[in-house]
C-alpha positions as CSV (number, residue, x, y, z in Angstrom):
1,M,194.7,105.3,34.9
2,A,193.8,107.4,37.7
3,K,190.8,108.8,35.6
4,N,189.9,105.2,34.6
5,R,189.5,104.6,38.4
6,E,187.6,107.4,39.2
7,P,183.8,106.5,37.8
8,H,184.7,103.2,39.7
9,D,186.0,105.0,43.1
10,A,182.7,107.1,42.5
11,E,180.4,104.0,41.8
12,N,181.6,102.3,45.0
13,Q,181.9,105.1,47.6
14,R,177.8,105.0,46.1
15,D,176.9,101.6,47.1
16,D,178.9,102.6,50.5
17,E,176.6,105.2,51.2
18,T,174.0,103.3,50.3
19,R,174.3,100.4,52.2
20,T,175.0,102.9,55.2
21,V,171.9,104.4,54.7
22,I,170.0,101.3,54.3
23,G,171.6,100.1,57.2
24,D,170.7,103.0,59.1
25,A,166.8,103.6,58.0
26,E,166.7,99.6,59.5
27,H,168.3,100.4,62.8
28,A,166.0,103.3,63.3
29,I,163.0,101.7,62.3
30,T,163.7,98.6,64.2
31,N,164.4,100.7,67.6
32,A,161.2,102.9,67.3
33,A,158.6,99.9,66.1
34,G,155.1,99.3,66.7
35,D,153.2,102.9,67.2
36,A,156.3,104.5,66.9
37,S,156.4,106.6,63.6
38,D,156.6,110.1,64.7
39,E,160.5,108.4,66.2
40,I,161.2,106.8,62.9
41,R,160.4,109.9,60.8
42,E,162.2,112.1,63.1
43,F,165.2,110.0,62.3
44,L,164.6,110.2,58.8
45,F,164.8,114.3,59.0
46,R,167.6,114.2,61.1
47,K,169.6,112.0,59.0
48,F,168.3,112.2,55.4
49,T,168.2,116.3,54.6
50,S,171.0,116.4,52.5
51,L,169.7,117.5,49.7
52,D,171.0,118.3,46.2
53,E,171.2,121.3,44.1
54,G,167.5,120.6,43.0
55,G,166.2,120.5,46.7
56,F,165.5,116.5,46.2
57,L,167.6,113.4,48.2
58,P,169.6,112.2,46.0
59,A,168.1,109.1,44.2
60,H,169.9,106.3,45.2
61,L,169.3,107.5,48.7
62,A,165.8,107.8,48.4
63,E,165.3,104.8,47.1
64,G,167.7,103.1,50.2
65,I,165.1,104.7,52.7
66,L,162.6,103.4,50.7
67,R,163.2,100.1,49.8
68,S,163.8,100.1,54.2
69,A,160.9,101.1,55.3
70,L,158.9,98.7,52.9
71,T,160.9,96.2,54.1
72,L,160.5,96.6,57.9
73,I,157.0,98.2,58.2
74,G,155.0,96.8,55.0
75,P,152.4,93.9,55.5
76,K,154.8,90.9,55.7
77,G,157.6,92.9,57.5
78,K,158.9,92.2,61.0
79,Y,157.4,95.5,62.5
80,A,154.0,96.0,60.1
81,M,152.4,99.5,60.7
82,E,148.8,100.4,60.6
83,K,147.4,101.8,56.9
84,G,149.5,104.9,55.7
85,R,151.8,105.1,58.5
86,F,154.3,104.1,55.7
87,W,153.4,108.2,54.4
88,Q,154.2,109.1,57.8
89,L,158.0,108.9,57.6
90,L,157.9,110.6,54.8
91,D,158.4,114.9,54.9
92,R,157.1,117.6,52.1
93,H,160.7,119.2,53.2
94,C,162.6,116.4,52.1
95,P,160.9,115.3,48.1
96,F,161.9,112.2,46.3
97,S,162.7,113.7,42.7
98,P,160.8,111.8,40.0
99,L,163.1,109.9,37.5
100,D,162.5,111.0,34.0
101,A,160.7,107.7,32.1
102,D,162.1,107.6,28.7
103,E,160.8,105.0,26.4
104,E,163.1,102.4,27.5
105,N,162.5,103.1,31.7
106,R,158.7,103.5,30.8
107,S,159.1,99.7,28.8
108,Q,160.8,98.5,31.9
109,L,158.2,100.5,34.5
110,E,155.4,98.6,32.4
111,G,157.1,95.2,33.3
112,Q,157.7,96.1,36.9
113,I,154.0,96.8,37.4
114,E,152.5,94.4,35.4
115,A,154.7,91.9,37.8
116,L,153.6,93.7,40.6
117,L,149.7,94.0,39.6
118,R,149.9,89.7,38.6
119,A,151.5,89.1,42.0
120,A,148.6,91.1,43.5
121,E,145.7,88.6,42.5
122,R,147.2,86.2,44.6
123,E,147.5,88.6,47.1
124,V,144.8,88.7,50.6
125,F,143.8,92.4,51.4
126,E,143.0,93.2,55.2
127,D,141.2,96.2,56.6
128,G,143.9,98.4,58.3
129,F,146.6,97.4,56.9
130,D,148.6,98.5,53.8
131,S,148.8,95.6,50.9
132,T,151.6,94.9,49.1
133,V,151.2,96.0,45.9
134,S,149.9,99.1,47.6
135,L,153.2,100.0,49.1
136,E,155.0,99.2,46.1
137,L,153.4,101.5,44.2
138,Q,153.5,104.2,46.4
139,R,157.5,103.8,46.3
140,L,156.7,103.7,42.2
141,L,155.2,106.9,42.6
142,L,157.6,109.0,44.4
143,K,160.1,107.3,41.8
144,H,158.4,107.9,38.8
145,G,155.4,110.0,39.2
146,D,152.8,110.9,37.0
147,T,154.2,107.9,34.5
148,T,153.3,105.5,37.3
149,V,149.8,106.4,37.3
150,E,149.2,106.8,33.2
151,I,150.8,102.8,33.1
152,V,148.3,101.4,36.1
153,A,145.9,103.7,34.6
154,D,145.7,101.2,31.7
155,F,145.9,98.1,33.8
156,V,143.0,99.2,36.0
157,L,140.8,101.1,33.1
158,G,141.2,98.3,30.6
159,E,140.4,95.5,32.8
160,R,143.4,93.8,32.6
161,V,143.7,93.1,37.0
162,G,140.8,91.4,38.6
163,A,138.3,93.5,40.6
164,D,139.5,93.1,44.0
165,V,143.3,94.3,42.4
166,A,141.9,97.2,40.9
167,A,139.7,98.0,43.7
168,E,142.5,97.9,45.9
169,V,144.8,100.0,43.7
170,L,142.0,102.6,43.4
171,R,141.6,103.0,47.4
172,C,145.7,103.4,47.4
173,F,145.7,106.3,45.2
174,G,142.8,108.0,47.1
175,E,145.0,107.7,50.4
176,V,148.1,108.5,49.2
177,E,149.6,112.0,50.1
178,H,151.7,113.3,47.3
179,A,151.0,116.3,46.1
180,A,152.7,115.9,42.7
181,T,150.6,113.2,41.3
182,F,146.9,115.0,42.7
183,N,145.6,115.9,39.7
184,A,146.5,112.2,38.0
185,R,145.5,110.7,40.3
186,Q,141.8,112.3,40.9
187,R,141.5,111.5,37.1
188,L,142.3,107.9,37.5
189,L,140.0,108.0,40.1
190,E,136.9,109.4,38.8
191,R,137.4,107.6,35.5
192,G,137.3,104.7,37.9
193,L,133.6,105.6,38.3
194,T,132.9,104.1,35.0
195,C,134.5,100.5,35.5
196,T,132.5,97.6,34.8
197,S,133.0,96.0,38.0
198,H,131.1,97.6,41.5
199,L,134.1,96.5,43.5
200,A,136.7,98.9,41.3
201,R,133.7,101.7,41.6
202,D,133.3,101.3,44.9
203,G,137.1,101.6,45.0
204,A,136.9,105.1,42.8
205,V,134.5,106.5,45.6
206,L,136.7,105.4,49.0
207,G,139.5,106.6,46.8
208,L,137.7,110.7,46.0
209,A,136.4,110.8,49.1
210,D,140.0,110.4,50.6
211,L,141.2,113.1,48.2
212,C,138.2,115.4,49.4
213,D,138.2,117.5,46.1
214,G,135.3,119.3,45.0
215,R,136.3,119.2,41.5
216,S,135.0,115.6,41.4
217,V,131.1,116.5,42.1
218,P,130.4,116.3,38.2
219,A,132.3,113.2,37.7
220,L,130.6,111.8,41.1
221,E,126.6,112.8,40.2
222,A,127.3,111.3,36.6
223,A,128.4,108.0,37.6
224,A,125.3,108.3,41.0
225,A,122.6,108.7,38.4
226,V,123.4,105.3,36.6
227,E,124.8,103.6,39.2
228,K,122.3,100.0,39.3
229,H,123.8,99.1,43.4
230,D,121.6,100.9,45.7
231,R,124.5,101.0,48.7
232,L,127.2,102.2,46.1
233,R,124.7,104.5,44.7
234,G,124.1,106.3,48.3
235,N,127.9,106.0,49.2
236,M,128.0,108.4,46.2
237,V,125.2,110.7,46.7
238,E,126.6,111.1,50.4
239,L,130.1,112.0,49.2
240,I,128.8,114.4,46.9
241,K,126.8,115.9,49.6
242,R,130.0,116.0,51.7
243,L,131.6,117.7,49.0
244,K,129.9,120.6,48.5
245,E,129.7,121.5,51.7
246,L,133.1,122.0,51.7
247,R,132.9,124.4,49.0
248,P,133.3,127.9,50.0
């Protein structure tokens, strides 16, 4: 009987631990709301630095932290923060371990992303604030890594989402500070320069500007050579100039 209880007891312990994490994270964010992202970050560093053997936070704890932060500091949260502040809560020394996406998990993830992008069609995007879709995509990036980028690329490049949503997603993927998915996100943004919608192409340019990597110059030059919108072409040319100046 003891052996039968062990998995159940371990699961209960994990659930209790997760609830504690969520409660503590919510308490910290509530007490350090508004412009106090440094205090929140410091709390998370101090509280959640117990890593597993691979150097990562246990997945269930990481998920609890992320959901707490998203609930409270997202665009509909009680303490909505300015755009980009979400990433200030995360420390490179406490990375989140991407989950392996087998066929079943990938199918489930595809369903989640499709539902998220469909819901985003009804969202109003506000300048200066993270959107619900962008924050959720950031969470999925942390959890599933390049697989998230691959699935999103199918929707964006296949033009299975509206132009506004595609532009928001591409901008988001440029703003994200996540080294593990940098190359995959850069490839998506470069391919986004060929989207038929000028809004999506503009989102790709903004995303590449945030990545600020000179390796994107050839893709930008090719896009600028055929771009028909004067303003957008001008933005491409300006970005090309800036990236070339950064080269050693």
